[in-house]
C-alpha positions as CSV (number, residue, x, y, z in Angstrom):
1,M,48.3,-18.3,-139.0
2,E,51.4,-19.4,-140.8
3,F,51.2,-22.8,-139.2
4,A,47.5,-23.2,-140.1
5,A,48.3,-22.1,-143.7
6,A,51.1,-24.6,-144.0
7,L,49.0,-27.4,-142.4
8,Y,45.8,-26.9,-144.5
9,P,47.1,-28.4,-147.8
10,T,48.0,-31.6,-145.9
11,L,44.4,-32.1,-144.7
12,I,41.8,-34.3,-146.2
13,G,39.5,-32.3,-148.5
14,G,36.5,-30.6,-146.7
15,V,37.9,-31.4,-143.2
16,L,37.1,-27.9,-141.9
17,S,33.4,-28.4,-142.3
18,W,33.2,-32.0,-141.0
19,M,30.9,-33.4,-138.4
20,D,31.3,-36.7,-136.5
21,I,29.9,-38.7,-139.4
22,N,32.6,-37.4,-141.7
23,N,35.3,-38.4,-139.2
24,N,33.7,-41.8,-139.0
25,R,33.8,-42.3,-142.7
26,A,37.4,-41.1,-143.1
27,F,38.6,-43.3,-140.2
28,L,36.9,-46.4,-141.4
29,A,38.2,-45.7,-145.0
30,G,41.8,-45.5,-143.6
31,E,42.1,-41.8,-144.6
32,C,43.0,-40.9,-141.0
33,S,44.1,-43.0,-138.0
34,L,43.2,-40.8,-135.0
35,T,40.2,-38.8,-134.1
36,N,38.9,-37.0,-131.1
37,N,35.4,-38.4,-131.5
38,G,33.0,-40.0,-129.2
39,I,32.4,-43.7,-129.4
40,S,30.4,-43.4,-132.6
41,I,33.3,-44.6,-134.8
42,Y,33.5,-47.8,-132.8
43,T,29.8,-48.5,-132.9
44,Q,29.8,-47.9,-136.6
45,A,32.8,-50.1,-137.1
46,K,31.2,-52.9,-135.2
47,K,28.3,-52.8,-137.7
48,T,30.1,-52.2,-141.0
49,A,33.8,-53.1,-140.5
50,P,34.3,-55.7,-137.7
51,E,38.0,-56.2,-138.7
52,I,38.6,-52.5,-137.9
53,A,36.5,-52.6,-134.8
54,A,38.7,-55.4,-133.4
55,D,41.8,-53.2,-134.0
56,I,40.4,-50.0,-132.5
57,N,41.5,-48.7,-129.1
58,H,40.6,-45.8,-126.9
59,A,42.8,-43.6,-124.9
60,A,42.8,-40.6,-122.6
61,M,43.8,-37.3,-124.1
62,P,47.5,-36.4,-123.5
63,I,48.3,-34.3,-120.5
64,G,49.6,-31.0,-121.7
65,P,51.3,-28.1,-120.0
66,V,48.4,-27.6,-117.6
67,G,49.4,-30.9,-115.9
68,V,45.9,-32.4,-115.8
69,P,43.8,-34.2,-118.4
70,T,41.7,-31.8,-120.4
71,A,39.4,-34.2,-122.3
72,Q,35.8,-33.0,-122.5
73,N,33.8,-35.6,-120.8
74,R,30.3,-36.4,-121.7
75,V,27.6,-34.1,-120.4
76,D,23.9,-34.2,-121.1
77,P,22.7,-30.6,-121.0
78,M,19.1,-30.0,-120.9
79,V,18.5,-26.3,-121.4
80,I,15.5,-24.2,-120.7
81,F,15.8,-20.7,-122.2
82,R,14.7,-17.7,-120.2
83,Y,12.3,-16.6,-122.9
84,T,10.3,-19.9,-123.0
85,K,6.6,-19.4,-122.9
86,Y,6.0,-22.3,-120.5
87,P,8.9,-22.5,-118.0
88,N,7.1,-24.7,-115.6
89,A,6.2,-27.2,-118.3
90,A,9.8,-27.2,-119.5
91,K,11.1,-27.8,-116.0
92,A,8.6,-30.6,-115.5
93,L,9.7,-32.2,-118.8
94,V,13.4,-32.0,-117.9
95,S,12.7,-33.5,-114.4
96,F,10.7,-36.3,-116.1
97,L,13.5,-37.1,-118.6
98,M,16.1,-37.2,-115.8
99,E,14.2,-39.8,-113.8
100,A,14.3,-43.6,-114.3
101,P,13.0,-45.2,-116.4
102,Q,13.4,-42.4,-119.0
103,Y,17.0,-41.4,-118.4
104,P,18.6,-44.8,-119.2
105,K,16.8,-44.7,-122.5
106,L,18.5,-41.5,-123.3
107,I,22.0,-42.6,-122.2
108,N,22.4,-46.3,-123.0
109,P,22.2,-46.0,-126.8
110,S,25.2,-43.7,-126.8
111,Y,27.5,-46.5,-125.6
112,G,29.7,-44.0,-123.7
113,F,32.5,-41.7,-124.8
114,G,36.1,-42.2,-125.7
115,V,38.9,-40.9,-127.9
116,T,39.3,-43.4,-130.7
117,I,42.7,-44.5,-131.9
118,R,43.7,-46.9,-134.6
119,P,47.4,-47.6,-135.2
120,C,48.7,-46.5,-138.6
121,S,49.7,-49.3,-140.9
122,G,52.7,-48.8,-143.1
């Protein structure tokens, strides 16, 4: 708690309630130089800040004391709750969405996943 209390005043305002879009905005505005976001910052930079997009790089998460990478890789959960009124219809929908040609339409627009790094300047 002492560490968190000391760190908090150094953070960008509102950071504790951020979602990916806030990280994207702060990164592209130069307010931060490293995020643990998906690829959304890069795709947004390609659209709105091509000079930043050209300077962005992606890296694996550092290997910590456990000795293996611990990055959370992309998963595409499709959940059917036990209390659904129509479990067979829900299962059929999930099966349908996981088949070609539907599945690529769900995955391809995401452009993958990565940890986004931009070197600090100055």
